[in-house]
VEXTOR-608805 format. One record per residue (C-alpha): x, y, z; residue number from 1. Coordinates in nm, 3 decimals, always signed. Layout:
<sepas>
c1_c2_c3_nr
X_Y_Z_NUM
...
</sepas>
This chain:
<sepas>
c1_c2_c3_nr
-7.298_+15.595_-7.551_1
-6.983_+15.457_-7.348_2
-6.987_+15.734_-7.123_3
-7.339_+15.675_-7.026_4
-7.256_+15.303_-6.974_5
-6.971_+15.379_-6.742_6
-7.197_+15.597_-6.533_7
-7.457_+15.318_-6.535_8
-7.215_+15.063_-6.443_9
-7.072_+15.262_-6.166_10
-7.411_+15.320_-6.016_11
-7.486_+14.957_-6.040_12
-7.180_+14.835_-5.879_13
-7.204_+15.105_-5.612_14
-7.418_+14.893_-5.364_15
-7.141_+14.631_-5.374_16
-6.846_+14.857_-5.333_17
-6.785_+14.719_-4.981_18
-6.749_+14.383_-5.104_19
-6.548_+14.489_-5.419_20
-6.297_+14.675_-5.201_21
-6.252_+14.402_-4.956_22
-6.165_+14.166_-5.231_23
-5.909_+14.414_-5.388_24
-5.770_+14.499_-5.059_25
-5.740_+14.223_-4.826_26
-5.461_+14.306_-4.569_27
-5.476_+14.660_-4.506_28
-5.772_+14.804_-4.312_29
-5.709_+15.163_-4.336_30
-5.656_+15.126_-4.716_31
-5.994_+14.948_-4.733_32
-6.164_+15.216_-4.537_33
-6.002_+15.506_-4.733_34
-6.082_+15.332_-5.056_35
-6.457_+15.369_-4.959_36
-6.409_+15.743_-4.903_37
-6.410_+15.713_-4.493_38
-6.112_+15.864_-4.347_39
-5.998_+15.876_-3.960_40
-5.964_+16.215_-3.776_41
-6.058_+16.561_-3.860_42
-5.964_+16.724_-4.188_43
-5.843_+17.099_-4.223_44
-6.111_+17.343_-4.360_45
-6.153_+17.353_-4.715_46
-5.788_+17.230_-4.825_47
-5.668_+17.184_-5.179_48
-5.693_+16.823_-5.277_49
-5.420_+16.707_-5.488_50
-5.416_+16.375_-5.678_51
-5.136_+16.178_-5.810_52
-5.116_+15.804_-5.902_53
-4.790_+15.716_-5.758_54
-4.435_+15.813_-5.625_55
-4.306_+15.964_-5.949_56
-4.624_+16.161_-6.018_57
-4.605_+16.298_-5.637_58
-4.244_+16.392_-5.682_59
-4.354_+16.605_-5.995_60
-4.643_+16.763_-5.790_61
-4.450_+16.816_-5.482_62
-4.282_+17.152_-5.629_63
-4.601_+17.283_-5.758_64
-4.752_+17.238_-5.397_65
-4.472_+17.423_-5.263_66
-4.483_+17.703_-5.479_67
-4.885_+17.737_-5.404_68
-4.800_+17.743_-5.053_69
-4.509_+18.000_-5.124_70
-4.776_+18.224_-5.304_71
-5.035_+18.203_-4.992_72
-5.256_+17.987_-5.193_73
-5.479_+17.819_-4.928_74
-5.298_+17.553_-4.689_75
-5.299_+17.272_-4.586_76
-5.310_+17.030_-4.869_77
-5.471_+16.684_-4.867_78
-5.258_+16.442_-5.088_79
-5.425_+16.141_-5.228_80
-5.254_+15.846_-5.397_81
-5.336_+15.549_-5.591_82
-5.023_+15.333_-5.465_83
-4.858_+15.248_-5.130_84
-4.541_+15.412_-5.265_85
-4.736_+15.733_-5.365_86
-4.889_+15.739_-5.020_87
-4.544_+15.704_-4.849_88
-4.390_+15.950_-5.069_89
-4.669_+16.194_-4.991_90
-4.610_+16.159_-4.614_91
-4.301_+16.288_-4.645_92
-4.407_+16.646_-4.762_93
-4.423_+16.935_-4.522_94
-4.799_+16.995_-4.375_95
-4.967_+16.759_-4.603_96
-5.248_+16.506_-4.499_97
-5.190_+16.185_-4.729_98
-5.475_+15.935_-4.810_99
-5.567_+15.689_-5.058_100
-5.816_+15.797_-5.353_101
-6.150_+15.641_-5.330_102
-6.271_+15.396_-5.581_103
-6.453_+15.577_-5.864_104
-6.809_+15.466_-5.750_105
-7.057_+15.705_-5.666_106
-7.087_+15.653_-5.295_107
-6.733_+15.619_-5.227_108
-6.669_+15.978_-5.396_109
-6.966_+16.154_-5.232_110
-6.814_+16.017_-4.883_111
-6.471_+16.136_-4.964_112
-6.624_+16.494_-5.085_113
-6.827_+16.504_-4.774_114
-6.522_+16.446_-4.546_115
-6.245_+16.647_-4.729_116
-6.466_+16.944_-4.836_117
-6.202_+17.054_-5.076_118
-6.169_+17.409_-5.219_119
-5.989_+17.301_-5.539_120
-5.920_+16.954_-5.687_121
-5.575_+16.926_-5.848_122
-5.526_+16.603_-6.074_123
-5.172_+16.508_-6.188_124
-5.067_+16.366_-6.511_125
-5.321_+16.109_-6.633_126
-5.540_+16.078_-6.329_127
-5.865_+16.131_-6.528_128
-6.159_+15.987_-6.301_129
-6.498_+16.060_-6.444_130
-6.714_+16.022_-6.122_131
-6.461_+16.199_-5.921_132
-6.459_+16.508_-6.183_133
-6.851_+16.484_-6.181_134
-6.902_+16.504_-5.823_135
-6.642_+16.807_-5.801_136
-6.856_+16.989_-6.050_137
-7.182_+16.901_-5.875_138
-7.005_+17.067_-5.566_139
-6.880_+17.373_-5.759_140
-6.516_+17.261_-5.693_141
-6.294_+17.351_-5.966_142
-6.073_+17.116_-6.131_143
-5.745_+17.139_-6.276_144
-5.495_+16.889_-6.452_145
-5.120_+16.956_-6.424_146
-4.822_+16.799_-6.562_147
-5.078_+16.666_-6.805_148
-4.948_+16.396_-7.058_149
-5.123_+16.166_-7.292_150
-4.925_+15.904_-7.461_151
-5.012_+15.792_-7.804_152
-5.117_+15.457_-7.648_153
-5.320_+15.649_-7.396_154
-5.472_+15.846_-7.638_155
-5.597_+15.537_-7.858_156
-5.758_+15.365_-7.544_157
-5.934_+15.680_-7.413_158
-6.060_+15.722_-7.787_159
-6.236_+15.384_-7.774_160
-6.428_+15.548_-7.488_161
-6.441_+15.892_-7.634_162
-6.780_+16.019_-7.511_163
-6.684_+15.938_-7.146_164
-6.351_+16.099_-7.155_165
-6.454_+16.397_-7.373_166
-6.738_+16.458_-7.089_167
-6.469_+16.427_-6.816_168
-6.200_+16.657_-6.974_169
-6.455_+16.923_-7.079_170
-6.552_+16.957_-6.717_171
-6.175_+17.030_-6.605_172
-6.131_+17.407_-6.581_173
-5.767_+17.407_-6.691_174
-5.520_+17.177_-6.815_175
-5.149_+17.230_-6.789_176
-4.958_+16.985_-7.032_177
-4.606_+16.868_-7.058_178
-4.578_+16.915_-7.441_179
-4.727_+17.043_-7.731_180
-4.818_+16.711_-7.846_181
-4.988_+16.635_-7.511_182
-5.178_+16.952_-7.546_183
-5.286_+16.863_-7.908_184
-5.420_+16.528_-7.781_185
-5.641_+16.689_-7.521_186
-5.776_+16.934_-7.753_187
-5.882_+16.627_-8.004_188
-6.109_+16.538_-7.711_189
-6.296_+16.859_-7.736_190
-6.134_+17.061_-7.450_191
-6.174_+17.432_-7.563_192
-5.871_+17.570_-7.666_193
-5.846_+17.853_-7.398_194
-5.828_+17.576_-7.111_195
-5.495_+17.400_-7.251_196
-5.162_+17.530_-7.232_197
-4.809_+17.389_-7.207_198
-4.589_+17.441_-6.922_199
-4.334_+17.153_-6.927_200
-4.269_+16.880_-6.668_201
-4.237_+16.991_-6.317_202
-4.058_+16.657_-6.243_203
-3.738_+16.872_-6.352_204
-3.811_+17.093_-6.075_205
-3.826_+16.820_-5.819_206
-3.499_+16.692_-5.771_207
-3.216_+16.905_-5.606_208
-2.907_+16.716_-5.676_209
-2.713_+16.883_-5.419_210
-2.937_+16.738_-5.146_211
-2.874_+16.393_-5.241_212
-2.628_+16.202_-5.030_213
-2.421_+15.906_-5.202_214
-2.522_+15.566_-5.060_215
-2.148_+15.515_-4.998_216
-1.791_+15.616_-5.128_217
-1.691_+15.440_-5.440_218
-1.357_+15.281_-5.434_219
-1.067_+15.391_-5.691_220
-1.137_+15.245_-6.018_221
-1.500_+15.111_-5.943_222
-1.749_+15.163_-6.215_223
-2.117_+15.107_-6.133_224
-2.437_+15.051_-6.365_225
-2.763_+15.109_-6.206_226
-3.063_+14.952_-6.330_227
-3.357_+15.158_-6.232_228
-3.746_+15.072_-6.159_229
-3.700_+14.725_-6.349_230
-4.001_+14.548_-6.434_231
-4.040_+14.196_-6.392_232
-4.091_+14.122_-6.769_233
-3.766_+14.286_-6.835_234
-3.592_+14.132_-6.544_235
-3.452_+13.855_-6.738_236
-3.300_+14.087_-6.991_237
-3.148_+14.312_-6.710_238
-3.013_+14.020_-6.514_239
-2.843_+13.876_-6.852_240
-2.684_+14.228_-6.903_241
-2.568_+14.256_-6.535_242
-2.384_+13.936_-6.561_243
-2.211_+14.048_-6.872_244
-2.084_+14.350_-6.707_245
-1.957_+14.201_-6.415_246
-1.781_+13.936_-6.609_247
-1.603_+14.214_-6.797_248
-1.364_+14.304_-6.512_249
-1.301_+14.312_-6.147_250
-1.403_+14.644_-6.102_251
-1.726_+14.617_-6.283_252
-2.025_+14.670_-6.023_253
-2.420_+14.659_-6.094_254
-2.702_+14.761_-5.889_255
-3.056_+14.657_-5.981_256
-3.388_+14.837_-5.831_257
-3.714_+14.652_-5.887_258
-3.996_+14.882_-5.954_259
-4.165_+14.727_-5.664_260
-3.910_+14.688_-5.370_261
-4.189_+14.480_-5.192_262
-4.008_+14.203_-5.378_263
-3.732_+14.191_-5.127_264
-3.540_+13.856_-5.223_265
-3.289_+13.895_-5.484_266
-3.268_+13.625_-5.788_267
-2.968_+13.457_-5.653_268
-2.872_+13.510_-5.286_269
-2.537_+13.366_-5.353_270
-2.452_+13.656_-5.599_271
-2.668_+13.924_-5.527_272
-2.644_+14.136_-5.184_273
-2.966_+14.296_-5.076_274
-2.914_+14.656_-4.985_275
-3.160_+14.639_-4.671_276
-2.935_+14.345_-4.539_277
-2.573_+14.490_-4.566_278
-2.372_+14.761_-4.723_279
-2.145_+14.669_-4.996_280
-1.802_+14.555_-4.937_281
-1.499_+14.459_-5.163_282
-1.698_+14.134_-5.261_283
-2.026_+14.297_-5.341_284
-2.026_+14.324_-5.712_285
-2.413_+14.301_-5.745_286
-2.625_+14.481_-5.530_287
-3.027_+14.444_-5.513_288
-3.181_+14.755_-5.391_289
-3.494_+14.627_-5.224_290
-3.573_+14.945_-5.029_291
-3.759_+15.258_-5.086_292
-3.605_+15.586_-5.157_293
-3.260_+15.465_-5.244_294
-3.279_+15.451_-5.630_295
-3.184_+15.816_-5.678_296
-2.889_+15.814_-5.430_297
-2.751_+15.513_-5.643_298
-2.810_+15.714_-5.951_299
-2.546_+15.976_-5.787_300
-2.277_+15.711_-5.790_301
-2.354_+15.557_-6.130_302
-2.130_+15.565_-6.423_303
-2.410_+15.438_-6.663_304
-2.786_+15.413_-6.586_305
-3.075_+15.190_-6.734_306
-3.431_+15.316_-6.710_307
-3.655_+15.034_-6.642_308
-4.017_+14.991_-6.778_309
-3.873_+15.037_-7.130_310
-3.783_+14.690_-7.251_311
-4.131_+14.548_-7.130_312
-4.422_+14.765_-7.264_313
-4.490_+14.983_-6.935_314
-4.410_+15.299_-7.102_315
-4.087_+15.389_-6.904_316
-3.998_+15.589_-6.595_317
-3.810_+15.896_-6.542_318
-3.464_+15.948_-6.730_319
-3.424_+16.280_-6.604_320
-3.341_+16.137_-6.247_321
-2.989_+16.008_-6.358_322
-2.916_+16.289_-6.620_323
-2.919_+16.528_-6.348_324
-2.634_+16.366_-6.220_325
-2.458_+16.372_-6.556_326
-2.495_+16.002_-6.593_327
-2.535_+15.872_-6.952_328
-2.876_+15.714_-7.002_329
-3.001_+15.393_-7.148_330
-3.342_+15.287_-7.221_331
-3.546_+15.033_-7.437_332
-3.785_+15.142_-7.715_333
-4.097_+15.161_-7.483_334
-4.076_+15.529_-7.358_335
-4.424_+15.651_-7.416_336
-4.471_+15.773_-7.043_337
-4.146_+15.953_-7.045_338
-4.129_+16.073_-7.384_339
-4.067_+16.449_-7.330_340
-3.732_+16.348_-7.140_341
-3.644_+16.055_-7.364_342
-3.681_+16.261_-7.675_343
-3.462_+16.538_-7.504_344
-3.176_+16.319_-7.420_345
-3.177_+16.146_-7.769_346
-3.161_+16.476_-7.923_347
-2.874_+16.569_-7.705_348
-2.699_+16.261_-7.774_349
-2.707_+16.171_-7.397_350
-2.888_+15.857_-7.446_351
-2.919_+15.554_-7.637_352
-3.205_+15.310_-7.706_353
-3.153_+14.940_-7.656_354
-3.375_+14.628_-7.735_355
-3.235_+14.337_-7.541_356
-3.031_+14.230_-7.270_357
-2.735_+14.170_-7.525_358
-2.768_+14.518_-7.635_359
-2.798_+14.651_-7.311_360
-2.465_+14.497_-7.203_361
-2.288_+14.610_-7.499_362
-2.398_+14.955_-7.469_363
-2.297_+14.982_-7.103_364
-1.980_+14.821_-7.171_365
-1.887_+15.063_-7.465_366
-1.951_+15.363_-7.223_367
-1.764_+15.212_-6.932_368
-1.448_+15.171_-7.160_369
-1.470_+15.515_-7.302_370
-1.426_+15.791_-7.025_371
-1.431_+16.091_-7.254_372
-1.762_+15.969_-7.445_373
-1.917_+15.881_-7.122_374
-1.821_+16.241_-6.987_375
-1.964_+16.390_-7.293_376
-2.283_+16.232_-7.283_377
-2.345_+16.276_-6.916_378
-2.254_+16.667_-6.950_379
-2.498_+16.703_-7.234_380
-2.781_+16.530_-7.068_381
-2.745_+16.727_-6.751_382
-2.705_+17.049_-6.967_383
-3.045_+16.953_-7.153_384
-3.236_+16.864_-6.848_385
-3.125_+17.200_-6.663_386
-3.233_+17.396_-6.955_387
-3.597_+17.295_-6.883_388
-3.602_+17.414_-6.525_389
-3.866_+17.665_-6.435_390
-4.173_+17.440_-6.541_391
-4.317_+17.486_-6.172_392
-4.326_+17.865_-6.200_393
-4.481_+17.838_-6.550_394
-4.731_+17.597_-6.425_395
-4.840_+17.803_-6.136_396
-4.854_+18.129_-6.341_397
-5.095_+17.963_-6.583_398
-5.317_+17.805_-6.296_399
-5.344_+18.147_-6.130_400
-5.453_+18.307_-6.452_401
-5.698_+18.036_-6.514_402
-5.895_+17.954_-6.225_403
-5.982_+18.152_-5.892_404
-5.736_+18.016_-5.649_405
-5.830_+18.018_-5.270_406
-5.595_+18.236_-5.063_407
-5.461_+18.190_-4.710_408
-5.547_+18.529_-4.587_409
-5.890_+18.466_-4.673_410
-5.931_+18.193_-4.396_411
-5.817_+18.413_-4.098_412
</sepas>
């Protein structure tokens, strides 16, 4: 019933899609056009269309795209995103056309398919768009979902519209899940068992730490705590912890990266130095990372890292990034979106859960004061994450067995 209502509502809203998009996207003419499925310039013939929501999902999809190209699967690739950060990250991939995903209304989706004419549609993680999937089916374009995950909360929300999501998921030719629990949740929506397999998370393969340049050379004795992808609702707790850490000693340093760097003003310009304005000097004990692409380099010089989106109820971000640099990790209780890595690091004794700014400061200072334990946790986390490498190869192997992939040689 809800599935029918969704498609009825989408059809009813479709004549007003220009007005709806204009209200939602006020200041970017290119985005407004692309949300309506209208794209400038020619597209390559029958590309692979990959869709990931934001920068993190794009990062995880990048090694899959590279492996598909390496195996002569049809290239080039069109990469769509939901966010500006995702679009900018996709623009840095080789030989990729980066666009915004059209809104999930029939007219916009049809216009996008008319222009792109994909040979294959790859969705990433939880990007399950019913109208998009239906239109792909109508045009006989195979749809696959890779790096698939369903948190308990997402499963509960989707269960409230079970008929809608069951129909969408059963139209997908293959689902590659990150974990067994994710696979079980997809199966609970009626997906045939032979269409679901577990390959792990390709995000592990996405980061080559040897290619990351530190943002600066640490001075002797300096100890850095990096707070990554901090959400607004947890910012007060993070700033409380940062103040306590800095107050604990002359060599203590903190860096905060808000989840949305568009917020470029630090909370107190008298204490916090924006990374875009000046590099740290001997007086820079608080750095506000207000630029894109600099969080991972900061993780490379961290002594302790905190993962944002976990004290607030946002599900968390990727704790594998600092762990790959042998950095002990702290996060809050809300880790639904990164449960695979959070559970892995907790089991390895490489991470701790905190529930407030005071607990965050206490845990960070305890690690900063115990070099041996800090090194033990960091190495344990790095080893645990490294053991999961190879998900990309497993993912593409399963993909090749599950659907007929277009091949580059067929285009000559």
